[in-house]
N, C-alpha and C positions, 0 to 999 in steps of 0.2 A: 562552523569553522571560526577560529579566532587566530589572529596573527599578532605576535608581539615581537618587537625588535629592540636591541640594545647595542650600543657601541662600546667595545672594549679596546681602547687604543685605536689601532688601524683596522680592526676587525668588526664587522657588523654581524651580529648573531640574530638570526630570525628563527623564531619558534612558532610552529604551526600546530594548533590544537584541533582535534576533531577530524573532519573529512575534507579532503582536497579532491573534489570530483567535478563533474561537468557543471553543477550548480554553483559551486563556490570558487571554481578556477578563475572566472573573470574578475572577481573581487581581489583574489590573491594576486593575480597578474598585475592589476592596477596598483596595488599596494607595493609590490616588489619593484615595479618600474619606478615608482615615486622614490623609493629608497635608493635605487641605483642612480637616479639623476643627481643625488647628492654626491659628495666626494667619497664614493664607496668603491674600493678596489679589491677588498677581501671580504668574502661573505661565507658564513657558516650557517647551514640549515640544520637546526636541532629538531629532529623528528621524533623525539622521545614521547610526545603525546599525540602524534599523528596516527589516527586509527585506520584510515583508508586512503588510498591513492588510486585515481583512475588515469586513463590516458590523457584526459584534460589537465590533470595535475602534473603529469609528466611533461606536458608541453610547457607549462609555466616554469618548471625547474630548468628545462632545456633552454628556454628563452633567457633566463637569468644567466645561465652558464655561457651562452653565446655572447651576451652583452659584456660580461666580465672578461671573456677572452678577447673581445674586440678592444677593450680598454687595457689589455695586458694585466688583468687582475687574476684573482684566485677564487675558487669555490670548493667547498668541502661539505659533504652530507654526513651527518652523524646521528647516532642513537636510533637507528632504524629498527622497527619491529621485524620479526621474521617475515611476515607477510609483505611489508613494504620493501624490504631488502630483496625478496624474491622477484618483485616487479622490476626493480632496477637490474637484477641479474638476467632475467629472461629477456628484457628489452635490449640488453647489452650496454646500457648507459653507464653501468659501473666501470666499464673500460674507458669512459670519457671523463667521468667525474669521480674523484677520490671519495671513498666511504670509510669512516672511522667509527670506533665503538662509542666515543664520547666527545663532548665539546672540547675537553682538555686535549685529547689526542688529535682533534681537528686543528686546534691552535698549533700544536707541535708539527703537524703535517705542513702547515703553512710556513713554518720556520721564522715566525716573527714574534716579538714580545708584545702581548696585548696591552700592556700598560704604557 
């Protein structure tokens, strides 16, 4: 697993590559919490290169969503593979966190100008 993040205006875009499972979830959780401690109120997760997501990975994403809601922020998930999208649908998390087809549509969903 590899996590990259970039700031586009008010929005932090996090891209997770590879597997987000029980082995990699603790590292991902620590990295995302570190990002959230900075002045981060809007976060987009770009899952275009996420190959696998386990329940441990779901917990990391839910933790980020909970923290952003506490701070009155926003979270959007985008570019999910069919497999990853099914996990969010089966778990019902897609009713709690918006899912879009692309980073661009995620930015539109947030209703802010990234620049």
